[in-house]
N, C-alpha and C positions, 0 to 999 in steps of 0.2 A: 504495497499499498504505499500513499505519496508520506510524507514526511514533512514534518515542519522544525522548525529548530527547538518549540519545547519539548517534543518526544525525543530529542536526542539530550537536552537539559535534563528530561526526569529520567533517564538510564545514567549521566553522570550523577546524579544525586541521590542514585540509589548505590553508586561507588563511594562519594562524599556527601552526605548529605549536609548542607546550608549551614544549619543547627551543630554543627561540629566544628563550625570557626571561632576562631578567638575572637573576643566581643570585638577590639578595636581592630580587625581584618574590615574589608569591603570585599568579600564573594556576590556572586549571582551575576544576572543581567548588569553590563555596565550600558551596552552602547546597541541600539532598534529597538525592535519588535521579536517577542519569540512566537509570532505568528506567522511569518513568515516561513515560505517553501525553503526547505534544502534538499539539494541534489550533493552536494559535499560540505563537508565540516573542517577545518583544517584547525589542528593542538600544536599549538607551540608555546613555548616557555614565556616569552616576552611581548607585548605587543609594540613592536616599532613597524618603523615605514617600510623597512624589508619584509616585514613576516606580515604586513597589509595588504603592500605589492601581490605578495605569493598569494594570497589568498582572493586579491581581485585576479588575477590572472589563472587562478584554476576554479574561477568560477563557484568560491566557497559562500554559504548563504550565512555560514554561522564558524565565529572564530572561539575556541575554546583554548583561552589563557591561561597560564598557570599565577602567572603575578601580577594583581590588578593595575589596570592602567589609571583607572581613578580611583589612587589610595589615599592621598591627601586632599583636602577640599579645591577644587579649581576657584582661582580667583575670579577669572573672564574664559570668554571663550572665543576673544577675539586671536583672528587669526598672526599675529604678533606671537603668539604663544604655539610652542612644535607641540605638545600634547592636543592642543586644544585643534590644533589642524589634523592631527592623527583622528582624532574622535570626528570632528568635523567631517572628512573625507568619507569613513566609514560610514555614518550614519548616512549621509546624502547618496553615498552606492546602495543602498538598503541591507549594510551588512551587522546582523546580529552579533555582539560581542559579549562572549561571559568569561567569567571569571572564577578557577576554584583555587583557592589558596593553603590557607592552613587545615581547611576541611581537608584537601586532598591529602596534604602531609600527615596528619593523623589517620588516614585510611589503611588499613589494611592491603589494601589494594594500589595503594599511594607512590609518594615519591619516594620512601623510605625502604619500602618493599621493593622496588623496581632495585633501586640502589643495592639492594641486599640480594635480591639475583644474578644482579648483572657481574657481583663479585664471587660468587658461587656459593655464598652460605648456604646453610640447609638447617630446617629445623626453626626460622628465623620465629620471632615471638614480637611484642612490645616491647622497648625499652622503658618509656613511662608511659605505664595505661593512661588512654582518656580516664578521666576521676567522674563525669558526670553525662547523663542520658537526658534530654531535656521531654522525657516521656511524664505521660498523667495517668491515676489512677479514675474514672469515672465510677460512682456507685449510685445508685437507683434503689426506691424500692416499690413493690408493685405485689399485687396478688398471684397465687403459684400461675393457674390458667395464661394469665396474660405473659409469663415471663419467653415464651418461646419467639409470640411476636415480635417481641421489646427486643429480645436478643438478638434475634436477625436483621432487625434493621439495623442495630448499631454495627453488629459484623460487617454486612454491607457498604456501611460507613468506613473502614476502615479501623475500628476497631477491635482489640480482641487477638491482637498478634503478638507474638513472644517468638522473637527469630525466625524459625524456619516453622514454625506452627500456627494456625489458623482457628478462629472460632474459640478460642481460650476464654474464658469466665470462671467468676467461684459464687455458688451460691449458698444460703443461710437460711431457715427459716427464722419468724419473729413474728412479732406482733406490732403493729403500729397505732398510732393512739389520735383522734383528733376533733377536734371540734367546729367543725363547720359554721362560718355567720350566717346569718340572716339570710341575705340574698346569695350566697352560695347554692351548687347545684352538683353535692358530690356524686362521683359515681358510685358511691359506699356510704350507707349510714343516712343520718337524719340532720337539716341543719338545725343547730342550738343544742344539740345534743351530745354530753360525749359518747366517742365511739369507739370501736375495736375490732382489727381487721387483721386477719392473719395474711402477712406478705412474705416474701422472699427481698432479700439484697441479696443485688445481682450487681458485681466489681467485675470490670473490662480495663485492659489496660489500652493508653490512646496517645499513639507519638503526638509533637505538639500540632504537625501540620494535618493532623486529622479532627483535632479538637473541636474546632467548630463546627467540622461536617456531623462530628459524630452525636453533639451535643442539640443540633437541630434534628437529626433522625431518634433522637433521645424522645424531645419535646411533641416529633409528630407523630410517634405511634404509641405515647403512654396515655394509661386510658384515664388518668386521673386529671380532674381541670386544672389543679397546681402541683405538679410533679415534685417531689422532694429529691434532689441529687447533692453529691458531694464533688467536689473536683481537689485530688490531692497529686502536688507536685512529687516525682521521684526521684529519688537519687539513686548512682548504682555505676556500673563500669560497662563502658561500649563493648559488645564482644570483640577481642582483635585489634581494637585500634588502640593509637598512642603514638606519642611521638618517638622519632625514632626506633630501630629496629634490633634485634639480638639475637647472634645466630653463631653456626661454627663452620670454620674450614671443615672440608674432608678430611685433611690430613697439616700437621701443624708445620710450619713455615717458618723461617726466619722474617724478622719486621722490614727486613730490608727487602726482599720480597715480596712481600704484599704490596711495599708501596711500590715496587715496578708492575708488580701486576696489574695496582690502583694507573698507574701511569699508562698502561696496553687499554685496558677495559675501557676508560673512562676518557682517553684520548687526551690527558693534560700532561703534557711535558713537566710544567713547573709543581709538582707534589713535593710538599713537602713534611720532614718527618721530626715529631721531635720522640727519643726515648734509644736505647739501645738498639740499633741496627742488628745484630747477632741474634737479639732477643728471641726463643721461638715462641710463636703466637695461637692460638688455635680458635681461641672466643674472642669475636667480635664485634661490636655496636657501631651501626651505622646509623647518620642523619644527613638527610639530603640538606644541600644548603644551608645556613647555620648554627652548626652546631655546638658553640660553644661551651655553651651554659650546662651540656649535659656532660660533663667531664665526670663531675664525681658520681652523677647519678648511675653513669657505665660504671665507673668504679664501682659501685656500690652493689652493682647487678651482678661485678666479675668477671668486667670485659677486662682482656688483657688488650686491647687498645679500640680507639673509637676513629673511625674516620666518617668525616665531614669535611664543612668548609666554613671558612670567615672565622677561624682560630684565632684569637689576640694572644700577645704577648703573656699575658697574665693566665691565660685560661693556659697556655703551653704550661707553664709553670707550678700552676697547681696539680696539672697531669703528673706529670713529674714527682711532684712531691707524692701524689698518691698512688704510684705505683703505676700506672697507666700509662700508655705510651698514644701518642697524638697521627694520625696520616690527616693532613689541611690537602684535599685533591679540590678544592676550590669549589665558592657557593654554587657556581654555574655548570660547574662537568658533575657532582654530585648529586643535581636536579635532573639532567637532561636526560638521562634513562627514561623517565616517567611517560615523555612526550611519546615514543613510540609505543612504550606499554602500554599507555592509554588508548592510542587510538585503535590500536590490534583487539584491544579489551572492546572499546565500543561497537566496531566496524563486527566484531562478534556477536556482540548483545542487540545488534543493530539487525542484523541476519536471524535471527532467533524470533525476533518479532516481529518478523516480516516486513521493517522500513526499507526502501527503496533509498539507501542514502550511503554515500562512501567516505570514510571519515580517513584522512592523511595525517601523518605525523610531518610537519614541515622540515625543509631541509637549509632554511634559512636562519636557524636558531643562532645566533654568534656571542662568543665571549666578549666582555668589554674590555677584557684583560688582555695584552700580549706582551712576550720579550721586547717588543721593541726590535726585532729580527736580530737580537743579540743573541749568542748561544752560551 
């Protein structure tokens, strides 16, 4: 079937739900309309003149970028501003631009997972597990013979989902009491008199995005004139999600060999190393992008080396003091594997859903740093 930008965005949000993003981040739709038809979608690391031109040349209707082009507040859309010109060009050409940033960082199928796979880590898992899920528990009370209809309405609205399980609920018998006012029209009992009704307490889990629809379904299907319901925010773990990944090499290698492997696998000749080059390592933590702040977390997790980017002087000193080595393979190079990884995954998902769209990885991603031609 034909494909709209919103169809591919929905697939992406299965991989990296926007609610997983940090509060300070700006993920989601950046430019254009999600209603537009899409035959080609381009995945890139950055929204630049080069990647925008590539998207237009390929006939892409959707650009999926890791770094949000609108990250800090725009003071103007005047054509004297380079970013404003790019955004204006994209909008004028009918292009939809969508950003998945820190939500893709913590995804179990995201940035660090792609890096771990590229480096050959096995059995990798979250280094710093994501702390909270933005889900809710929706509770209501109703007569036993009404439970089936109301629960089915809630399930149809997206409630009652726990992982790979659907139609999940909990039901408990009890007694409800109430005194209807003189103008009330109760489904059970009499106005002005105390009433007791045998009821079922029905509980379902609801995602943040499904809460509004679930509440509408509850109110529409509930037999009572004034349904009683409670909404509880839930805290917990996002299964498999978190910043960074922790895994093992198939066999121990010298730290210098691992650094050389990073150079080959990631294409960065400027890899830096803090630690004894002759040390044997097998337990490896990785974090695509800027992961210097995870040094102590990696050390506590038992990692012998952390592979990441943007490691500062003091973070390297901290690592040496904690007995963990660090390989700084660069922000760009440690994030780049996710571009092809995500394009392939979305292509497969689109094909499985019968969506007629091609998702491609940009070949014009470029690191802003170079060695200036120096050897």
